[in-house]
N, C-alpha and C positions, 0 to 999 in steps of 0.2 A: 217820143212815144206819147211824149202831151199831148203835140198835134195831130196822132193820127189815130187818141183816146176822142180828142174834141170833132171832129171833124166830121159832118153832118153829110156830104153832101154824097149820093148814089144809096145809103144806105140806108134812110126813112120811105124812100120811094116815094114822095109825096111833102108838099110844102105841112109846116105845122099847120098853117091855117086852113087845111081841107082844100078839096078841089073846088075850083072857079071861087075862090078867095075866103071862102067860109070863114066866119070871125069865129076859131076855137082858143083857149086862152092859148095863152104861149108860153109855157109852160119851162123850158131854157131862158128865159129870160126872169126869171119871177127869182126873186131872193127865200131861204129857207121860213121866212116870217111869212113871206104875203101867201107863198103855196101852202100854208098852214092855215092862216085864214082866213081862203079865198073857200073853205066850207063844201070841197067839191067842184067840180067842170065836166061838164061835156066835151070830150075830146074822139077829132077827127075818124080812128077808129070804133066806133062808134059804140063807146060807153060810157057812166060817167065814174069816174074815179073821185075817191073821195078816203078819205087817212082821219081817223078818231084821234087824232095827234092835235091839242089844244093851245097848248102852250110849250113852250119850247125856251131858256136861256143857255147860251153855252159862251164862255167866255171865264178869263179869271173871276179870281170873289163870286161865282155865281150862284155859291150856295146859299149866299144871305136873299134869295130868292125862293128858298124850296120852301117855306108857307105860302108864298103867293101860289106857287107850283100844284099844293099839295088843297088849295080850295079851289084855285080854276077847274082841278078833277072834283068838286062838289064833295069835299073831304071836309070833314067834320077831329077825325079822331083816326088817327093813321095804326094799321099793323102793318111794321115796321119789318123786314128784312134781309139780314145780310149772313154773310159765311164770316167766321176768325177773321181771313184775309184784309176785307172787306171793311171792316168793321176798324181794326186799324189803321186804315188806309182815310177814311172820311167822317168815322163815328164823332173824335174831336173837333170837328168843326161843323159838322151838321149839330149835335144835341145842344153846342148855346144858342141859335137860332130856333129850333122847337122851345127850348124854356125860356126863350126873351119874349115872344107869341106866346106862352100860354098854350101851346097847342099839347092837346091829348096824345100819346100814342100809348100801345105797346111794341113792345120788342124780339124781336125770334134770332138768333144765332145759330145756325145749323152749327153742331156739337162737332163733327165729323172734318177732321183734316182736310180732305177733301171731297165732297159734293157734285154728285153723280145727277144731270137733270133725269131723274125719272120717276117711276112711282112712289117710290121710299121717299126721295126730295119732297115733292110733293104731298105726299102725306102725312110727311112731320109737320110742315107748315099748315099745313089740315088743321092736323090733331092742336093744333097751340091755338088757333086762328081764334080770336075773340070777337065772336058775335057785334060787339056793343061798337067796333070800328067798322066804317064802311069805306078805309079809300088802302089800299095797299101802297108801301112804298118800299121801292127795293136797292136796300144802299149797294152798288159793284156792274159787274158790266156782262157778261151769258149767262152763266148757270142762273144766277141771280133773277135777272130780268128775266127768263125765259120761265120760271118759277114760278116767279111774281103772276107775270101774262095767264099763264096754266088755273092757277087759286085764284087769283080776280075775273075771270071767265067764269069759276066753278061757283063762287060765291055770291057773283051780280055786283061787287063790287069795280070800280076803278081801279088803274094801278098809276101810278108815277116809278121815276124810276132816279136817282140819281146815281150818274155813271163814272166809275173811278178806274177804267181802263180804254185807251182806244182799240180795243183788241178783238170785237166785230161788229159786224154791223147793222143787225137786229134792231136794234134802241130803237128805232121805229117802226120795224114792223109787225106787221098782222097777225105773223105765225110762231110757233118758238119749236126751235129743236130739240127733239124730248128723244128719250130711252123707252121704251113702250115694248113691254113684251119681248126685250132685249133686241129692236129693234129700231134704227133711228128714223124718226121719223115726224113730220113737220104738222104741228099741228094751230090750225089757221083757227085762232080765239080773237082777239082783239091787243093794236097796237096799244102804247097807257098815253094817257090820257094827257101828260105834262113828263116832259124831259129835262134836266138840269144835270149842263155838263160843266164843272166846276175844272175848269182848263191848270187851276193850281195843284189842283187835286190830282188830274189825270194826266200828268207831264211827270208825275213822282214813278207813276207805276213802274214796274219791272220791262226793265229795257224786251225784255221776250215777248209782253204783251202788246207792247206801240210795234216789232218785228209781226206780233201776229196780225193784228189790223191791216200792215200795208199785205200782207200774206190772204187776208181775205176780202179783198178788193181787188188785185190783182184777177182773183177768178175769173173776172168778170170778162172778160175779155172773153173765154172762153164759152161762159153763160150764156151772153148773149148770140156767140156763131149758132152753139148747140140750140135756141129759141129761135132764130130763124129759121136753121134747118128742118128741123120740126109742124114748124107750118109748113114749110115749102112741102116735106115727107106725110105729116100726117094731116097736115089741116087744126095742126091746135091755136088759137086762139095765140094772135102777136097785136101788141102795141108799140107803133117805129114812135110814140113821142115818148113816152116811159123809157126802151131800149136808150134815146136819145138823153134823156136825164140823166139815164146809168150812165153812161158815155163821158157826161159831166162831168159826176162824180167821181169817177174813173183818172179824169185829167185834172184832175183839184188834186187827189194824192198823189199820185204820182209824179207833180211835178214838185210838187214837197216835201216828195221819200228820203232825199238822199242829205236832208236838213235834221230827220229823225234820230238822226245817231248822235244829235249834242242836246235832244230835247230841247229845239228850238222850239219857243212859245209858236209863233206865228203856225209853225208848220204842226205843231200839236193842234190849234185849234182849226187848222184845214182840216186836215186827218180826221178828226172828231165830224167836222162838217158834211165831207166826203162822206162817212160813213152813214149818218146819219138820212145823209140826200138818198142811199142806196135803201135804208128805211123805206122810205118814204116811193121810191118806184115801187119794192116788193107789194105797201100796204096798197099801190095805186093797180098794179095787174092782182092783188089778191091771192100771187103765186108766189113764192120765190124762185121762178124762169130769171126775171131780170138778175139773177146775185148766184146762185150755182146753178151746179155741170159737175160733169164727173169728177172735177178735181174736188170738190166737195165727197165723193162717193169712193172716191180712195180712202179721204178722211174717214167719211160713217164708218164703211168696213174694218179697217185700221183700229180703230176704235173697239168696236163689236168683237173683233179677235184680243185684244186686251180685257175685251171685259170678261170674255169667253174661260180666258187662260187665268186669270188675275195678277194680268202683272199692269206698270201704268202706264200711261200712252201721253202725248206731248197737246199743247194746245193746240185747241180747233183750227186756229189759225194759219199758224206754224206749218200741220200735218196739209192743211190747203194748196201753200204757195210750194211746198215739192208736188204738193200733187196736177200744179197750174202748171211746173216746168215739165211730168213727167207728159202730160195731154198736148202741149203743145209742141214738144220730141213725133210723140203718136201724130199728130196734125202735118207734122212735114213728112212722115210717113205714107198718109191717108195720099198727099200731095203728090203722090207720084205712082198712082196705083188707077185703076178703072174698076167699074162691074164686072162682074163676068157671071153670067146668066147661069150660064153651065153650071158655074162655083157652088152659087150657089145654091140650085136645085137640087144640087147630089149634095150640100150640108143639109137642108131639109129631111131631104127623105132618110139622110144617114140618122137623122134626130130619134130620140128616143124616152117620154117621158122617166123610165123607170133610170138611162143613163145621167137623166139631169137630177133628177132626186136624191141618186146617192153624190154625183159630186156638190150637189146643195149642203147635202149633210157634211159635208168635207170639210168646207166652205166654214162653213157658219152654227158650225158647232149647234147648244145649244136651243141657237136659235133657227133651226133650220125651218123644223115643223111649221112656226108662226110664216116664213115665207113662201114655202110650201102650199099650204094650207090661202094663203092669199092670190096664189097663182091659181091657182085651179076657183077659187071661189071668187075671182072679182079682176082680176088682173089678164090671164090668157095674154099673154106676152108671145108665148109660144106657139099660141093658131098659127100652122102654114099658112091658112092663109090671110090671115094678117101678114103673114112673111112677102107672100107673096104679092100681098097690094104693095106693103111698104116697099120692094126693092123694084117693082116697075116704074118706082115715082123716084127712085135715087138714081136708076138706072134713065127714065128720062131727062132728067135735070142735074144731070151729073156734073156739067160744066156753069150750071148755076152755081152748088155747092159750094165746087173749086172759087167760086166767085169771093162768095158768104167768106169761108176761111180766108181769101187774099185782102177783103175789109175788115174786118173784126180783130182777124192774131196780129200783134207783133214780132217782129221778129224773136225766135227762141234766146238765141243770145241775148238782147237786150234787156230780158228780164231776168237772164241769168246773172247777168257783169249788176243790174241793178242788186238783184237779193243779194249776188254776193257782196255785192258796197257797204251793205250792212250788216254781214257777219252771219246772216243766217243761213239753215240749213238751207241743203239744195237736193239730196238726195234721199230716197229712204234708207240710206247704211246711216245716214246721219242722226237719222231719228231711231237707229238700232231695228229696223224694221229691214227683215227679209227681202231675196228675190223672189223669192217664192210666197212670201206674205202680198208681196205686190202686185205678182200675177193673179193672184187667186184673189184680188180687190179688187183687180181689172176685169175680171170670169163674174168675178159677183154682184159687181157693180149695180148689173142690167134688172137683177134680179129684187133689187132691195122694196121698192117703186115703182109704179107705170108712169117711169118718167121717161121722153126720149132722147137718151145719149147717147155721147161716139160710141161707145162698146154697143150700144143696142144698135146702130148703124152696121158694124161692122160686123155684127152677129148674123143682121139678115141680108149683107153679103157674103154669108158663108166664109167671113174672114178674125172671126174672136179669135182662134188661136193660131192665126197664122202671124196675127200683128207681134211685131217686136215691140216690147215692154224694157224698157233705157233702168238700168241698175243703178 
C-alpha cells in the first residue's frame, strides 16, 4: 500500500519540473517547514500555489510555542474557542503558557455536549466574541477548527489552532466543512495562520479519533481517482504535482498506521504530519478535490439524515473510512462494465424533474428544497445536453478511465485488512446504518454539490440504479 501510494510513475503525466527542464519547485522533496516558508510558488500546472499558514510546530511539548504561534499570526489578544472535551484535553497545558507570557485572552467554551458545525455554533461564537481580540485561537480538532475559520473570516482576524486529536485532515486547509441550511457545504475562507500540534496531547485522544484520522486519509485514494476522471470527462482543473503531494501524505500515514493502535509516538507524529500535508494540498488547489470524493458524500448524507431525524451519528472520519470501502467495492464492479450508449440515452429519456424532486424530498427530508433550488438555479447537473456531452467523453476515454482506476486504487482487500487490524468499523451496519440509508446516500450524493463524483459518472451512464451497493 505504501509503495503504491507513493509511486509517481505514470500518474503525473510529466516531470515535476515541467516541460523541457523548466525550473519549478520540487514540492515532493520539501519538508513541511520548507513548503510553508516558501511563500508560494509557480507550478507546472500554470497556477501559483500559496497557503496562508505561516507558523507550524509539531511534536512533544509543542504547546510551549503557543504564544509564538499567536504572535506569528499578528495577535496581541486571543479569543479562545473550545468545547468541554477539548478544554479537558488541553487547557491545563495551554493556560500556563499564556499566563507565563501574560498574553491576554477571552475564552468561550461551547456549553453543549455535542457541537454541530452549523449556523448556531458560529453564531454562538460571534455573540460571545470580544472585539478587542485580534486573533482567534481554537483548541480542538475538526468542528472547533472549522468554526474558528468561519468566525475569523467573518470578523477579519487570523486564526490559530492548537490541535487535540489526529481525527481529520482539515487543520491546514483553506475550507471549512459546515452545515448550512441543513446541507453539508465547504466554505472557502482561509487556512489558519498557525498550527500547534503537541503530540503529547494528541496521542492521548480517544482511539476512535485516531481511527477517524486514518479513515479520512484513506479517502484520498478515491479522491485522486475521481479528480483525474473529472479532469478527463469535464475538463476540471487538475494539478499533477498537488496530487503527487497528496500521495506522499497518504503513503506516510499508511506506512505507520498499524502502530496507531499502540499510540506509538512516532506513528502519531507521522500521522499528524500527513494530515497537515493533506490540508496543504487542499489549500494549494483552493478546492477540496485532492482530499475528498464519493466516500465523503456517504458520510455527508448519513450525517444529514441523522440531523433530519434528530439521531446521533459517528465521527466524520469513521464514516468516511466505511464510505471508502464501499466506494472501492463499487469500483471493483465498475471494472467489469463498459459504457452502453443505448442504455444511457434510454435513462436520460425517462428522466423527469418531477420524479427527481420526489426522490430528493424522500432522501433529504427538510433539506430537500435547498437541494432542489440549488439544482434549478445554479448546478444544472440534470441537463440532458450536459449528460450527453459527458457520456461521449466517458465512452471515448473508457480505457483511459480504467487505467486511472488501476493506477490510483489499491486492492479493496488490502484496505479492508488494514482497517480490520485497527478494529475500525468496516460496513454501514457497524455504524447502525441501514442498507436503505446507504443506497439512498449513494443516490443523493451527486445532488449535494456540483462536484463530479463516481455516482455522477454512473448516473450519466444510466447505471445509477443498477449499481450494486454493498451492505
